[in-house]
C-alpha positions as CSV (number, residue, x, y, z in Angstrom):
1,M,5.6,-32.2,-17.0
2,A,7.2,-29.1,-18.5
3,G,10.9,-28.4,-18.2
4,R,12.4,-25.3,-16.7
5,Q,13.1,-23.6,-20.1
6,T,9.5,-24.3,-21.3
7,V,8.1,-22.8,-18.1
8,I,10.2,-19.7,-18.4
9,A,9.1,-19.2,-22.0
10,L,5.4,-19.7,-21.1
11,K,5.7,-17.3,-18.2
12,L,7.4,-14.7,-20.3
13,F,4.7,-15.0,-22.9
14,A,2.0,-14.6,-20.3
15,A,3.8,-11.7,-18.6
16,A,4.1,-9.9,-21.9
17,D,0.3,-10.2,-22.3
18,G,-0.3,-8.6,-18.9
19,D,1.6,-6.1,-16.9
20,V,4.6,-6.1,-14.5
21,A,2.3,-6.6,-11.5
22,S,0.8,-9.7,-12.9
23,K,1.1,-13.1,-11.3
24,H,3.0,-14.4,-14.4
25,T,5.6,-11.7,-14.0
26,Q,6.0,-12.4,-10.3
27,D,6.3,-16.1,-11.0
28,L,8.9,-15.4,-13.7
29,I,10.9,-13.3,-11.2
30,A,10.6,-16.0,-8.6
31,L,12.2,-18.5,-11.1
32,R,15.3,-16.3,-11.2
33,P,16.0,-17.0,-14.9
34,T,19.5,-16.5,-16.1
35,D,20.3,-14.1,-19.0
36,A,20.8,-17.1,-21.2
37,E,17.4,-18.6,-20.3
38,L,15.6,-15.4,-21.1
39,E,17.5,-15.0,-24.4
40,A,16.6,-18.6,-25.3
41,A,12.9,-18.0,-24.6
42,R,12.6,-14.6,-26.4
43,P,12.5,-15.8,-30.0
44,W,9.7,-18.3,-29.4
45,V,7.7,-15.7,-27.3
46,V,8.0,-13.0,-30.0
47,E,6.8,-15.4,-32.7
48,Q,3.5,-15.9,-30.8
49,D,2.1,-12.5,-31.6
50,A,2.0,-10.7,-34.9
51,L,2.0,-7.2,-33.6
52,D,5.2,-5.3,-34.3
53,E,5.0,-3.8,-30.8
54,F,5.0,-7.2,-29.1
55,A,8.8,-7.7,-29.4
56,Q,9.3,-4.4,-27.5
57,I,6.8,-5.5,-24.8
58,V,8.7,-8.7,-24.4
59,D,12.0,-6.8,-24.1
60,E,10.4,-4.6,-21.5
61,V,9.3,-7.6,-19.5
62,I,12.8,-9.1,-19.8
63,D,14.4,-5.9,-18.6
64,H,12.0,-5.8,-15.6
65,V,12.7,-9.4,-14.7
66,L,16.5,-8.8,-14.9
67,T,16.2,-5.8,-12.6
68,H,14.0,-7.6,-10.0
69,R,15.3,-11.2,-10.0
């Protein structure tokens, strides 16, 4: 069974691969992650995609989650 931090990281990764209306983004918002939990997940998520733009996409998802949690 995955722990909370792992679920947050996986949902952030999946949300960054979709859009803000995706189920993964909505699931992430429902988890109500703290700033610290999102900051802890970010480095792993960014490493999962080699595109330079991916880090910016991850940051946009984080901003969206912070606004809507």
